[in-house]
N, CA, C, O and the ligand as a Tripos MOL2 file, in Angstrom:
@<TRIPOS>MOLECULE
protein
  253   251    64     0     0
PROTEIN
NO_CHARGES

@<TRIPOS>ATOM
      1 N        -127.8470  118.0380  241.7760 N.3       1 MET1
      2 CA       -127.2130  116.7190  241.8990 C.3       1 MET1
      3 C        -126.3720  116.6590  243.1630 C.2       1 MET1
      4 O        -125.5800  117.5580  243.4460 O.2       1 MET1
      5 N        -126.5550  115.6080  243.9010 N.am      2 LYS2
      6 CA       -125.7960  115.4660  245.1400 C.3       2 LYS2
      7 C        -124.4760  114.7700  244.8810 C.2       2 LYS2
      8 O        -124.4210  113.7820  244.1490 O.2       2 LYS2
      9 N        -123.4100  115.2840  245.4800 N.am      3 PRO3
     10 CA       -122.1090  114.6370  245.3090 C.3       3 PRO3
     11 C        -122.0420  113.3470  246.1180 C.2       3 PRO3
     12 O        -122.7300  113.1730  247.1240 O.2       3 PRO3
     13 N        -121.1870  112.4540  245.6380 N.am      4 LYS4
     14 CA       -120.9660  111.2180  246.3720 C.3       4 LYS4
     15 C        -119.6680  111.3310  247.1510 C.2       4 LYS4
     16 O        -118.6820  111.8900  246.6710 O.2       4 LYS4
     17 N        -119.6860  110.8040  248.3300 N.am      5 TYR5
     18 CA       -118.4700  110.7820  249.1430 C.3       5 TYR5
     19 C        -117.7400  109.4730  248.8960 C.2       5 TYR5
     20 O        -118.3330  108.3970  248.9730 O.2       5 TYR5
     21 N        -116.4690  109.5690  248.6020 N.am      6 LEU6
     22 CA       -115.6710  108.3860  248.2920 C.3       6 LEU6
     23 C        -114.6130  108.1710  249.3640 C.2       6 LEU6
     24 O        -113.7770  109.0350  249.6240 O.2       6 LEU6
     25 N        -114.6730  107.0200  249.9630 N.am      7 TYR7
     26 CA       -113.7070  106.6970  251.0160 C.3       7 TYR7
     27 C        -112.6450  105.7380  250.4710 C.2       7 TYR7
     28 O        -112.9590  104.6930  249.9010 O.2       7 TYR7
     29 N        -111.3920  106.1190  250.6620 N.am      8 TYR8
     30 CA       -110.2750  105.3070  250.1980 C.3       8 TYR8
     31 C        -109.6550  104.5910  251.3860 C.2       8 TYR8
     32 O        -108.9450  105.2100  252.1790 O.2       8 TYR8
     33 N        -109.9120  103.3050  251.5180 N.am      9 PRO9
     34 CA       -109.3770  102.5910  252.6840 C.3       9 PRO9
     35 C        -107.8540  102.5810  252.7180 C.2       9 PRO9
     36 O        -107.2550  102.5180  253.7920 O.2       9 PRO9
     37 N        -107.2400  102.6410  251.5740 N.am     10 ARG10
     38 CA       -105.7710  102.5660  251.5210 C.3      10 ARG10
     39 C        -105.1090  103.7870  252.1520 C.2      10 ARG10
     40 O        -104.0590  103.6820  252.7860 O.2      10 ARG10
     41 N        -105.7340  104.9410  251.9680 N.am     11 THR11
     42 CA       -105.1530  106.1720  252.5040 C.3      11 THR11
     43 C        -105.9160  106.7110  253.7050 C.2      11 THR11
     44 O        -105.4270  107.5880  254.4160 O.2      11 THR11
     45 N        -107.1260  106.1810  253.9320 N.am     12 GLY12
     46 CA       -107.9550  106.6830  255.0220 C.3      12 GLY12
     47 C        -108.5190  108.0520  254.7380 C.2      12 GLY12
     48 O        -108.9310  108.7580  255.6580 O.2      12 GLY12
     49 N        -108.5450  108.4400  253.4690 N.am     13 LYS13
     50 CA       -109.0340  109.7660  253.0900 C.3      13 LYS13
     51 C        -110.4230  109.6940  252.4920 C.2      13 LYS13
     52 O        -110.8200  108.7230  251.8480 O.2      13 LYS13
     53 N        -111.1330  110.7740  252.7410 N.am     14 LEU14
     54 CA       -112.4590  110.9140  252.1700 C.3      14 LEU14
     55 C        -112.4350  112.0040  251.0980 C.2      14 LEU14
     56 O        -112.0150  113.1340  251.3490 O.2      14 LEU14
     57 N        -112.8870  111.6480  249.9180 N.am     15 HIS15
     58 CA       -112.9540  112.5990  248.8100 C.3      15 HIS15
     59 C        -114.3990  112.7740  248.3890 C.2      15 HIS15
     60 O        -115.2710  111.9990  248.7820 O.2      15 HIS15
     61 N        -114.6410  113.7820  247.5970 N.am     16 ILE16
     62 CA       -115.9750  113.9740  247.0370 C.3      16 ILE16
     63 C        -115.8630  113.8370  245.5220 C.2      16 ILE16
     64 O        -114.9940  114.4330  244.8850 O.2      16 ILE16
     65 N        -116.7500  113.0500  244.9750 N.am     17 GLU17
     66 CA       -116.6920  112.7230  243.5580 C.3      17 GLU17
     67 C        -116.5820  113.9690  242.6800 C.2      17 GLU17
     68 O        -117.4050  114.8800  242.7730 O.2      17 GLU17
     69 N        -115.5720  113.9980  241.8400 N.am     18 GLY18
     70 CA       -115.4170  115.0890  240.8920 C.3      18 GLY18
     71 C        -114.7460  116.3370  241.4520 C.2      18 GLY18
     72 O        -114.4930  117.2820  240.7060 O.2      18 GLY18
     73 N        -114.4520  116.3590  242.7530 N.am     19 TYR19
     74 CA       -113.8970  117.5610  243.3690 C.3      19 TYR19
     75 C        -112.3830  117.6610  243.2430 C.2      19 TYR19
     76 O        -111.8340  118.7610  243.2950 O.2      19 TYR19
     77 N        -111.7050  116.5380  243.0780 N.am     20 CYS20
     78 CA       -110.2620  116.5880  242.8990 C.3      20 CYS20
     79 C        -109.8210  115.4200  242.0230 C.2      20 CYS20
     80 O        -110.6210  114.5460  241.6870 O.2      20 CYS20
     81 N        -108.5610  115.4150  241.6650 N.am     21 GLY21
     82 CA       -108.0450  114.4290  240.7340 C.3      21 GLY21
     83 C        -108.1440  112.9950  241.2160 C.2      21 GLY21
     84 O        -108.1590  112.0630  240.4130 O.2      21 GLY21
     85 N        -108.2120  112.8170  242.5320 N.am     22 TYR22
     86 CA       -108.2670  111.4520  243.0600 C.3      22 TYR22
     87 C        -109.6800  110.8880  243.0700 C.2      22 TYR22
     88 O        -109.8840  109.6740  243.0780 O.2      22 TYR22
     89 N        -110.6500  111.7930  243.0690 N.am     23 ALA23
     90 CA       -112.0230  111.3690  243.3160 C.3      23 ALA23
     91 C        -112.7260  110.8790  242.0580 C.2      23 ALA23
     92 O        -113.7250  111.4590  241.6320 O.2      23 ALA23
     93 N        -112.2070  109.8200  241.4730 N.am     24 LYS24
     94 CA       -112.8700  109.2140  240.3160 C.3      24 LYS24
     95 C        -112.3480  107.8090  240.0660 C.2      24 LYS24
     96 O        -111.2250  107.4660  240.4360 O.2      24 LYS24
     97 N        -113.1740  107.0210  239.4440 N.am     25 ASN25
     98 CA       -112.8070  105.6580  239.0330 C.3      25 ASN25
     99 C        -111.8450  104.9650  239.9880 C.2      25 ASN25
    100 O        -110.7320  104.5980  239.6150 O.2      25 ASN25
    101 N        -112.2870  104.7980  241.2000 N.am     26 CYS26
    102 CA       -111.3440  104.3300  242.1930 C.3      26 CYS26
    103 C        -111.7340  102.9920  242.7850 C.2      26 CYS26
    104 O        -112.8450  102.4890  242.6170 O.2      26 CYS26
    105 N        -110.7730  102.4560  243.4760 N.am     27 ASP27
    106 CA       -110.9880  101.2480  244.2440 C.3      27 ASP27
    107 C        -111.3890  101.6880  245.6490 C.2      27 ASP27
    108 O        -110.5950  101.6170  246.5860 O.2      27 ASP27
    109 N        -112.6270  102.1420  245.7760 N.am     28 CYS28
    110 CA       -113.0260  102.7450  247.0360 C.3      28 CYS28
    111 C        -114.5070  102.5310  247.2970 C.2      28 CYS28
    112 O        -115.2210  101.9640  246.4690 O.2      28 CYS28
    113 N        -114.9580  102.9870  248.4490 N.am     29 PHE29
    114 CA       -116.3580  102.8690  248.8320 C.3      29 PHE29
    115 C        -117.0400  104.2120  248.6490 C.2      29 PHE29
    116 O        -116.4580  105.2570  248.9380 O.2      29 PHE29
    117 N        -118.2670  104.1840  248.1710 N.am     30 SER30
    118 CA       -118.9770  105.4500  247.9870 C.3      30 SER30
    119 C        -120.1800  105.5300  248.9200 C.2      30 SER30
    120 O        -120.8320  104.5310  249.2250 O.2      30 SER30
    121 N        -120.4480  106.7550  249.3610 N.am     31 PHE31
    122 CA       -121.5300  107.0010  250.3070 C.3      31 PHE31
    123 C        -122.2880  108.2470  249.8990 C.2      31 PHE31
    124 O        -121.7580  109.1280  249.2230 O.2      31 PHE31
    125 N        -123.5570  108.3040  250.3300 N.am     32 ALA32
    126 CA       -124.3780  109.4610  249.9920 C.3      32 ALA32
    127 C        -124.0590  110.6470  250.8840 C.2      32 ALA32
    128 O        -124.2310  111.7970  250.4800 O.2      32 ALA32
    129 N        -123.5970  110.3730  252.0880 N.am     33 THR33
    130 CA       -123.3110  111.4530  253.0240 C.3      33 THR33
    131 C        -121.9590  111.2460  253.7000 C.2      33 THR33
    132 O        -121.4360  110.1340  253.7600 O.2      33 THR33
    133 N        -121.4140  112.3450  254.2040 N.am     34 GLU34
    134 CA       -120.1510  112.2620  254.9260 C.3      34 GLU34
    135 C        -120.3260  111.4570  256.2100 C.2      34 GLU34
    136 O        -119.4270  110.7220  256.6190 O.2      34 GLU34
    137 N        -121.4840  111.6030  256.8380 N.am     35 ALA35
    138 CA       -121.7450  110.8950  258.0930 C.3      35 ALA35
    139 C        -121.7020  109.3820  257.8880 C.2      35 ALA35
    140 O        -121.1590  108.6490  258.7140 O.2      35 ALA35
    141 N        -122.2740  108.9310  256.7880 N.am     36 GLU36
    142 CA       -122.2580  107.4960  256.4870 C.3      36 GLU36
    143 C        -120.8360  106.9890  256.3000 C.2      36 GLU36
    144 O        -120.4740  105.9180  256.7860 O.2      36 GLU36
    145 N        -120.0450  107.7670  255.5940 N.am     37 ALA37
    146 CA       -118.6590  107.3760  255.3550 C.3      37 ALA37
    147 C        -117.8820  107.3140  256.6570 C.2      37 ALA37
    148 O        -117.0820  106.4040  256.8700 O.2      37 ALA37
    149 N        -118.1220  108.2830  257.5220 N.am     38 ARG38
    150 CA       -117.4220  108.3100  258.8050 C.3      38 ARG38
    151 C        -117.8400  107.1460  259.6860 C.2      38 ARG38
    152 O        -117.0170  106.5660  260.3940 O.2      38 ARG38
    153 N        -119.1150  106.8070  259.6410 N.am     39 ALA39
    154 CA       -119.6110  105.6790  260.4260 C.3      39 ALA39
    155 C        -118.9710  104.3860  259.9290 C.2      39 ALA39
    156 O        -118.5820  103.5270  260.7210 O.2      39 ALA39
    157 N        -118.8690  104.2630  258.6350 N.am     40 PHE40
    158 CA       -118.2740  103.0740  258.0300 C.3      40 PHE40
    159 C        -116.8210  102.9150  258.4580 C.2      40 PHE40
    160 O        -116.3690  101.8060  258.7440 O.2      40 PHE40
    161 N        -116.0940  104.0240  258.5010 N.am     41 ALA41
    162 CA       -114.6670  103.9910  258.8200 C.3      41 ALA41
    163 C        -114.4140  104.1720  260.3090 C.2      41 ALA41
    164 O        -113.2710  104.3430  260.7310 O.2      41 ALA41
    165 N        -115.4750  104.1340  261.1050 N.am     42 HIS42
    166 CA       -115.3600  104.2690  262.5610 C.3      42 HIS42
    167 C        -114.6660  105.5790  262.9410 C.2      42 HIS42
    168 O        -113.9130  105.6250  263.9140 O.2      42 HIS42
    169 N        -114.9150  106.6190  262.1880 N.am     43 GLY43
    170 CA       -114.4120  107.9410  262.5340 C.3      43 GLY43
    171 C        -112.9720  108.2150  262.1360 C.2      43 GLY43
    172 O        -112.5100  109.3530  262.2110 O.2      43 GLY43
    173 N        -112.2580  107.1740  261.7130 N.am     44 SER44
    174 CA       -110.8470  107.3840  261.3730 C.3      44 SER44
    175 C        -110.7120  107.8740  259.9290 C.2      44 SER44
    176 O        -110.0950  107.2320  259.0800 O.2      44 SER44
    177 N        -111.3110  109.0260  259.6950 N.am     45 VAL45
    178 CA       -111.3410  109.5720  258.3470 C.3      45 VAL45
    179 C        -110.8130  110.9880  258.3590 C.2      45 VAL45
    180 O        -111.1800  111.7830  259.2240 O.2      45 VAL45
    181 N        -109.9540  111.3120  257.4090 N.am     46 SER46
    182 CA       -109.6030  112.7130  257.2420 C.3      46 SER46
    183 C        -110.0330  113.1340  255.8470 C.2      46 SER46
    184 O        -109.8090  112.4370  254.8570 O.2      46 SER46
    185 N        -110.6430  114.2720  255.8090 N.am     47 MET47
    186 CA       -111.1640  114.7710  254.5480 C.3      47 MET47
    187 C        -110.0230  115.3150  253.7020 C.2      47 MET47
    188 O        -109.1380  116.0040  254.2100 O.2      47 MET47
    189 N        -110.0450  115.0060  252.4230 N.am     48 CYS48
    190 CA       -109.0870  115.5630  251.4770 C.3      48 CYS48
    191 C        -109.1870  117.0870  251.4950 C.2      48 CYS48
    192 O        -110.2790  117.6410  251.3660 O.2      48 CYS48
    193 N        -108.0480  117.7650  251.6540 N.am     49 LYS49
    194 CA       -108.0480  119.2290  251.7670 C.3      49 LYS49
    195 C        -108.6750  119.8920  250.5430 C.2      49 LYS49
    196 O        -109.4550  120.8370  250.6570 O.2      49 LYS49
    197 N        -108.3240  119.3870  249.4070 N.am     50 LYS50
    198 CA       -108.8040  119.9720  248.1620 C.3      50 LYS50
    199 C        -110.3290  119.8510  248.0540 C.2      50 LYS50
    200 O        -111.0220  120.8080  247.7100 O.2      50 LYS50
    201 N        -110.8290  118.6480  248.3590 N.am     51 CYS51
    202 CA       -112.2670  118.4190  248.3000 C.3      51 CYS51
    203 C        -112.9940  119.2480  249.3470 C.2      51 CYS51
    204 O        -114.0730  119.7830  249.0920 O.2      51 CYS51
    205 N        -112.3990  119.3480  250.5140 N.am     52 GLN52
    206 CA       -113.0240  120.1000  251.5920 C.3      52 GLN52
    207 C        -113.1260  121.5790  251.2360 C.2      52 GLN52
    208 O        -114.1680  122.2040  251.4370 O.2      52 GLN52
    209 N        -112.0420  122.1320  250.7090 N.am     53 ASN53
    210 CA       -112.0400  123.5460  250.3270 C.3      53 ASN53
    211 C        -113.1010  123.8240  249.2720 C.2      53 ASN53
    212 O        -113.8000  124.8360  249.3240 O.2      53 ASN53
    213 N        -113.2080  122.9120  248.3190 N.am     54 LYS54
    214 CA       -114.1710  123.1080  247.2520 C.3      54 LYS54
    215 C        -115.5950  123.0450  247.7820 C.2      54 LYS54
    216 O        -116.4580  123.8290  247.3870 O.2      54 LYS54
    217 N        -115.8250  122.1000  248.6820 N.am     55 ARG55
    218 CA       -117.1530  121.9710  249.2580 C.3      55 ARG55
    219 C        -117.5090  123.2230  250.0670 C.2      55 ARG55
    220 O        -118.6200  123.7420  249.9590 O.2      55 ARG55
    221 N        -116.5540  123.7050  250.8800 N.am     56 ASP56
    222 CA       -116.8010  124.8940  251.6810 C.3      56 ASP56
    223 C        -117.1300  126.0890  250.7970 C.2      56 ASP56
    224 O        -117.9950  126.9020  251.1220 O.2      56 ASP56
    225 N        -116.4270  126.1790  249.6810 N.am     57 LYS57
    226 CA       -116.6450  127.2820  248.7590 C.3      57 LYS57
    227 C        -118.0400  127.1970  248.1530 C.2      57 LYS57
    228 O        -118.7500  128.1990  248.0700 O.2      57 LYS57
    229 N        -118.4270  126.0020  247.7310 N.am     58 LEU58
    230 CA       -119.7470  125.8150  247.1360 C.3      58 LEU58
    231 C        -120.8400  126.1170  248.1480 C.2      58 LEU58
    232 O        -121.8460  126.7470  247.8230 O.2      58 LEU58
    233 N        -120.6310  125.6550  249.3920 N.am     59 LEU59
    234 CA       -121.6350  125.8850  250.4310 C.3      59 LEU59
    235 C        -121.7780  127.3660  250.7170 C.2      59 LEU59
    236 O        -122.8860  127.8500  250.9440 O.2      59 LEU59
    237 N        -120.6620  128.0960  250.7080 N.am     60 SER60
    238 CA       -120.7460  129.5190  251.0120 C.3      60 SER60
    239 C        -121.3920  130.2950  249.8700 C.2      60 SER60
    240 O        -121.9440  131.3760  250.0760 O.2      60 SER60
    241 N        -121.3190  129.7350  248.6640 N.am     61 GLU61
    242 CA       -121.9550  130.4070  247.5270 C.3      61 GLU61
    243 C        -123.4550  130.2150  247.5120 C.2      61 GLU61
    244 O        -124.1900  131.0430  246.9740 O.2      61 GLU61
    245 N        -123.9110  129.1160  248.1070 N.am     62 VAL62
    246 CA       -125.3270  128.8140  248.1420 C.3      62 VAL62
    247 C        -126.0950  129.8170  248.9920 C.2      62 VAL62
    248 O        -127.2450  130.1420  248.6960 O.2      62 VAL62
    249 N        -125.4560  130.3020  250.0440 N.am     63 LYS63
    250 CA       -126.1330  131.1900  250.9860 C.3      63 LYS63
    251 C        -126.5200  132.5360  250.3820 C.2      63 LYS63
    252 O        -127.0970  133.3780  251.0690 O.2      63 LYS63
    253 ZN       -109.9880  114.8480  247.1510 Zn       64 ZN64
@<TRIPOS>BOND
     1     1     2 1
     2     2     3 1
     3     3     4 2
     4     3     5 am
     5     5     6 1
     6     6     7 1
     7     7     8 2
     8     7     9 am
     9     9    10 1
    10    10    11 1
    11    11    12 2
    12    11    13 am
    13    13    14 1
    14    14    15 1
    15    15    16 2
    16    15    17 am
    17    17    18 1
    18    18    19 1
    19    19    20 2
    20    19    21 am
    21    21    22 1
    22    22    23 1
    23    23    24 2
    24    23    25 am
    25    25    26 1
    26    26    27 1
    27    27    28 2
    28    27    29 am
    29    29    30 1
    30    30    31 1
    31    31    32 2
    32    31    33 am
    33    33    34 1
    34    34    35 1
    35    35    36 2
    36    35    37 am
    37    37    38 1
    38    38    39 1
    39    39    40 2
    40    39    41 am
    41    41    42 1
    42    42    43 1
    43    43    44 2
    44    43    45 am
    45    45    46 1
    46    46    47 1
    47    47    48 2
    48    47    49 am
    49    49    50 1
    50    50    51 1
    51    51    52 2
    52    51    53 am
    53    53    54 1
    54    54    55 1
    55    55    56 2
    56    55    57 am
    57    57    58 1
    58    58    59 1
    59    59    60 2
    60    59    61 am
    61    61    62 1
    62    62    63 1
    63    63    64 2
    64    63    65 am
    65    65    66 1
    66    66    67 1
    67    67    68 2
    68    67    69 am
    69    69    70 1
    70    70    71 1
    71    71    72 2
    72    71    73 am
    73    73    74 1
    74    74    75 1
    75    75    76 2
    76    75    77 am
    77    77    78 1
    78    78    79 1
    79    79    80 2
    80    79    81 am
    81    81    82 1
    82    82    83 1
    83    83    84 2
    84    83    85 am
    85    85    86 1
    86    86    87 1
    87    87    88 2
    88    87    89 am
    89    89    90 1
    90    90    91 1
    91    91    92 2
    92    91    93 am
    93    93    94 1
    94    94    95 1
    95    95    96 2
    96    95    97 am
    97    97    98 1
    98    98    99 1
    99    99   100 2
   100    99   101 am
   101   101   102 1
   102   102   103 1
   103   103   104 2
   104   103   105 am
   105   105   106 1
   106   106   107 1
   107   107   108 2
   108   107   109 am
   109   109   110 1
   110   110   111 1
   111   111   112 2
   112   111   113 am
   113   113   114 1
   114   114   115 1
   115   115   116 2
   116   115   117 am
   117   117   118 1
   118   118   119 1
   119   119   120 2
   120   119   121 am
   121   121   122 1
   122   122   123 1
   123   123   124 2
   124   123   125 am
   125   125   126 1
   126   126   127 1
   127   127   128 2
   128   127   129 am
   129   129   130 1
   130   130   131 1
   131   131   132 2
   132   131   133 am
   133   133   134 1
   134   134   135 1
   135   135   136 2
   136   135   137 am
   137   137   138 1
   138   138   139 1
   139   139   140 2
   140   139   141 am
   141   141   142 1
   142   142   143 1
   143   143   144 2
   144   143   145 am
   145   145   146 1
   146   146   147 1
   147   147   148 2
   148   147   149 am
   149   149   150 1
   150   150   151 1
   151   151   152 2
   152   151   153 am
   153   153   154 1
   154   154   155 1
   155   155   156 2
   156   155   157 am
   157   157   158 1
   158   158   159 1
   159   159   160 2
   160   159   161 am
   161   161   162 1
   162   162   163 1
   163   163   164 2
   164   163   165 am
   165   165   166 1
   166   166   167 1
   167   167   168 2
   168   167   169 am
   169   169   170 1
   170   170   171 1
   171   171   172 2
   172   171   173 am
   173   173   174 1
   174   174   175 1
   175   175   176 2
   176   175   177 am
   177   177   178 1
   178   178   179 1
   179   179   180 2
   180   179   181 am
   181   181   182 1
   182   182   183 1
   183   183   184 2
   184   183   185 am
   185   185   186 1
   186   186   187 1
   187   187   188 2
   188   187   189 am
   189   189   190 1
   190   190   191 1
   191   191   192 2
   192   191   193 am
   193   193   194 1
   194   194   195 1
   195   195   196 2
   196   195   197 am
   197   197   198 1
   198   198   199 1
   199   199   200 2
   200   199   201 am
   201   201   202 1
   202   202   203 1
   203   203   204 2
   204   203   205 am
   205   205   206 1
   206   206   207 1
   207   207   208 2
   208   207   209 am
   209   209   210 1
   210   210   211 1
   211   211   212 2
   212   211   213 am
   213   213   214 1
   214   214   215 1
   215   215   216 2
   216   215   217 am
   217   217   218 1
   218   218   219 1
   219   219   220 2
   220   219   221 am
   221   221   222 1
   222   222   223 1
   223   223   224 2
   224   223   225 am
   225   225   226 1
   226   226   227 1
   227   227   228 2
   228   227   229 am
   229   229   230 1
   230   230   231 1
   231   231   232 2
   232   231   233 am
   233   233   234 1
   234   234   235 1
   235   235   236 2
   236   235   237 am
   237   237   238 1
   238   238   239 1
   239   239   240 2
   240   239   241 am
   241   241   242 1
   242   242   243 1
   243   243   244 2
   244   243   245 am
   245   245   246 1
   246   246   247 1
   247   247   248 2
   248   247   249 am
   249   249   250 1
   250   250   251 1
   251   251   252 2
@<TRIPOS>SUBSTRUCTURE
     1 MET1         2 RESIDUE 1 A MET
     2 LYS2         6 RESIDUE 1 A LYS
     3 PRO3        10 RESIDUE 1 A PRO
     4 LYS4        14 RESIDUE 1 A LYS
     5 TYR5        18 RESIDUE 1 A TYR
     6 LEU6        22 RESIDUE 1 A LEU
     7 TYR7        26 RESIDUE 1 A TYR
     8 TYR8        30 RESIDUE 1 A TYR
     9 PRO9        34 RESIDUE 1 A PRO
    10 ARG10       38 RESIDUE 1 A ARG
    11 THR11       42 RESIDUE 1 A THR
    12 GLY12       46 RESIDUE 1 A GLY
    13 LYS13       50 RESIDUE 1 A LYS
    14 LEU14       54 RESIDUE 1 A LEU
    15 HIS15       58 RESIDUE 1 A HIS
    16 ILE16       62 RESIDUE 1 A ILE
    17 GLU17       66 RESIDUE 1 A GLU
    18 GLY18       70 RESIDUE 1 A GLY
    19 TYR19       74 RESIDUE 1 A TYR
    20 CYS20       78 RESIDUE 1 A CYS
    21 GLY21       82 RESIDUE 1 A GLY
    22 TYR22       86 RESIDUE 1 A TYR
    23 ALA23       90 RESIDUE 1 A ALA
    24 LYS24       94 RESIDUE 1 A LYS
    25 ASN25       98 RESIDUE 1 A ASN
    26 CYS26      102 RESIDUE 1 A CYS
    27 ASP27      106 RESIDUE 1 A ASP
    28 CYS28      110 RESIDUE 1 A CYS
    29 PHE29      114 RESIDUE 1 A PHE
    30 SER30      118 RESIDUE 1 A SER
    31 PHE31      122 RESIDUE 1 A PHE
    32 ALA32      126 RESIDUE 1 A ALA
    33 THR33      130 RESIDUE 1 A THR
    34 GLU34      134 RESIDUE 1 A GLU
    35 ALA35      138 RESIDUE 1 A ALA
    36 GLU36      142 RESIDUE 1 A GLU
    37 ALA37      146 RESIDUE 1 A ALA
    38 ARG38      150 RESIDUE 1 A ARG
    39 ALA39      154 RESIDUE 1 A ALA
    40 PHE40      158 RESIDUE 1 A PHE
    41 ALA41      162 RESIDUE 1 A ALA
    42 HIS42      166 RESIDUE 1 A HIS
    43 GLY43      170 RESIDUE 1 A GLY
    44 SER44      174 RESIDUE 1 A SER
    45 VAL45      178 RESIDUE 1 A VAL
    46 SER46      182 RESIDUE 1 A SER
    47 MET47      186 RESIDUE 1 A MET
    48 CYS48      190 RESIDUE 1 A CYS
    49 LYS49      194 RESIDUE 1 A LYS
    50 LYS50      198 RESIDUE 1 A LYS
    51 CYS51      202 RESIDUE 1 A CYS
    52 GLN52      206 RESIDUE 1 A GLN
    53 ASN53      210 RESIDUE 1 A ASN
    54 LYS54      214 RESIDUE 1 A LYS
    55 ARG55      218 RESIDUE 1 A ARG
    56 ASP56      222 RESIDUE 1 A ASP
    57 LYS57      226 RESIDUE 1 A LYS
    58 LEU58      230 RESIDUE 1 A LEU
    59 LEU59      234 RESIDUE 1 A LEU
    60 SER60      238 RESIDUE 1 A SER
    61 GLU61      242 RESIDUE 1 A GLU
    62 VAL62      246 RESIDUE 1 A VAL
    63 LYS63      250 RESIDUE 1 A LYS
    64 ZN64       253 GROUP 0 **** ****
């Protein structure tokens, strides 16, 4: 299952669905890829630290 990227315009943060407490049932935009979310926000996006760490960990486990 592919995670969804959730962009919060209010905070300018990008989260990944289910990866942290903020990434659910939100007033936000969802995207299939990080690139799409960044394009939508014109690059002014910072990734949530918690979500990023979790993603990095999952990616390193896949290898
Ligand atoms: Zn997050």
